[in-house]
N, C-alpha and C positions, 0 to 999 in steps of 0.2 A: 904593552906588559911596562914594572918598573925594574929592567932586567930580570925576564921571566924569574918576580918576587926575591931575588937574591941582590937589591935595594941597590948596594951600590958600582957592585958586577954579575953580574951569572950565577946564579944562585949553583952549587958544589953536585945540589940535590940533581941538579939536570941533566948531569954525567952521568947515571949510575941508571943501566941499566934495571927499563923500561918504568921509569917513573914518568907520569907526563906531567905534567905541571899544573895541568888542566882538571885530570883525576883527581890525585895524591897530594893535593894538601892539608895542611898541617892544619892542628886543631891549634888552637890561644885559648889553655887556658883560664889569663887573667883574665880576658876576652869575653871567653862562652860561661866561664863558672866563679868568679870572685867578679864583674857585674853583669850579669847575667842570671844564671841562674841558681848562684848562690843568692843571690840580693830579690829574687823571685819569691823563690820560698820560705826568706824567713822574713820578707815584712807577711807570708799568708801564715807561718806559725805566731811572730807574735802577737798580731792581730787578731790571733783565734784565741791565748793565751792569757793579753792582755784584758779583750773587751769580751770574747764569749764563756771561755772557761774562768777571768774572776785567778788569776791562780798570781800574778801579782799585778800593781800600776807600774805607766811609764815612768813616774816617780820614779820605780824604786828600782827600775833599770837601771832610769841614765847613773843615781845614782852608783849607783852595780860597774857602773862599767869604768864611768868617772873614776871614784877609791880600789880601783881592781890595781894586783900591782902586779902591772907586766914586765914582765921578764928588759935587758937590759936592749938586746937587739932590736925587741918594743916599742917601747918608744917612745920613740922617732913616729909616731904610723898606730897614732893609740886609734882607735874608733868615737868617730865624731858619739856629742849626745841626738837621743831621734825624737824625736817633735808629732806627736799627733798627726800634723796633717801627710809625716812619710808616711803613714801606714796606711795612713784613704788606695784604696785598689787603684786607685790611676792612676799615685807615684811616686817615690823614686826614694831609695833610704842615700841616706848621703852619706854615705861612706869612699871610698878611694878603694885601689883596690888593694895596697896596706893594709889598709883601716881592718875591710871585709874582711882580710885573709887572719889578722889578728881576733875582728870578732866570733868569727865561724868556726873559731877554734878556743876563745877562752869563755862565749859563751855560756856552754853545760858549767865551766867551774860555776857560777857569775847568778843565775840562773837555780840550776840543782837544788835548792831545799825548799826551792820554794812551787817544783813542782811533784807531784800524790807518782808516786810508784804505782 
């Protein structure tokens, strides 16, 4: 293993009493949530909102993503437009982890007026 998960040297966690590197692995929110669960769940939600419930169109969503006023810190990681193909069942949303974070945080403000109470 790459220096017991410390990459360039032994992990300081290996010096912690009771820590076993094979049982106490840390979770990686970027990969598990932003590039995994959030992408899958957001894709399912958007598919339901757009194609089943017809709350708004894909064009409306992409206009909202493009024209939303992002904060200064979010500007470099603006979400990408979403095409119809990326909402298919086996497809993946075309977002980086950083743009996915921005989309998950800001999407409620972008589509709130379209969703009935």
